[in-house]
N, C-alpha and C positions, 0 to 999 in steps of 0.2 A: 789843349795845352796841358802839359804835364805841370802839377802844382808844387813840385819840389822847390825849395828855397833858391837854388841856384837859377832855375829857370825864371823864377819871378825877379830875382836881382837882375838878370840879364835883361829881361823885358823893360823893367823901370829904368835901367841905365840907358838903354838904346832909345826909350821914349824921350828921355831927357836930352838925348843927343850927345851924351858924354862917352868917352873912350874908357878902356879899362885903366889907362894910365891916369886920367883925370881923377877917377874915382879913387884910385890907389892914393893919389897925392892928398886928396881930401880927407882920407882915413889914416894917413901916415903908415901905410903898409905898401908892400911891393905889388907890382902888376901881376906877378905869379900868384900872390895871395888871392887877389880878386878872380883870376882865372881858376883857381882851385875852388872857390866858392861857387862860381857860376857853372862849374862842371860836376858840382857835388862831390868833390874829392876832399873837401875840408869845409870847416864852418869858421865864421868869425866869432870872436868872443862877445860877451854881453855888451860890453862898451862900444864896440863897433857896430852891433846891431842897433843900438840906441841911435847912433849917429847916422847909420843908413836910413833908419825910419824917419829921422828929421829931415835928411837930404831929400828924400822922395815923398815926404808928407804922407806916409802910410803908418799904420801901427805896427808895432812888433808882432801882434797876433795876426795881422794879414801876411806878414812875411813868413811866418813859421807854422801858421795853423795847420797846414796839411802835411808838414814835414815831420814825421813822428820821430825819425832818428835825431833831428836837431832838438826837438823838444825834450827827448830823453837825455840828451847830452847836457842841456842846460839844467835840468833838474838834478842830475848826477853831480854837476859842478857845484851847485848850491849845497847839496848834502855833504860833499867832500870838504867844504869850507873848514869845518873843525871836526867833523865826524863825531866820535865818541870822546875826543880829547879837547872838549870846550874849556878853554883856560879860565873863562869867567866863572865857571861852576867851581873849580878848584880854588881859585883866588877867594871867591865868596865864602866857600866852606871853611877855608883857613880863618878868615875874618870872624865868622861866626863862633868857630871853636875858641878862638882868643877871646872874643867877647864874653864866652861863658865863663872862662877861668879867670878873668880880670876881677879884681875886688872892688875897684872904683865903679860905682853904679853908673855915672854919666859916661865914663870911657867904655864901659862894658856895653851899654846900650848903643853908643856910637858905633863900635865896632860891629855889633850884630845888624844894625840898619845897614851899614856900608856893605857888609857881607851879603845880606839879602838883595840889596840893589845890584850888586855886582852879578849875582847869580841870575838875576832877571834881565838886566839891561847891559850887559857887557858887550854883547854882539852889536847892538845898535850904537853904543858909545864908540867902539872901534871903528864902525862903518863911518860915523860922523867925524872922527878924528882923521881917519885916511882922506876923505873927501875934502876936508878942510885944508890939508896940506898939499893937495894936487894943484 
């Protein structure tokens, strides 16, 4: 058996006795999307990979382990999330600079602490915020 993602997905779907339509409805995608995934002409996004792993009670690692193209796509997508334009860094830097030039010691310290926290935790905060409103 070929270990590409599409073949694994098709095997798991057939073992469960599901049609492409049923899987598509569970994932809120078209049947054509499922067909493309099973024929390795496209790949699901990370959200759908998580749902697929839950539906078939397998780990994401089991789904994609031997499919290097899909692994590379996932790591590229994560890297391109902000790239070199991380807004948290620039917001934090602005707050730190404002903190340096403020004359009120407590306000200055507050701005510098908020700036450093923004630089370090901005991405985590944004992910939490987005998942909260989903």
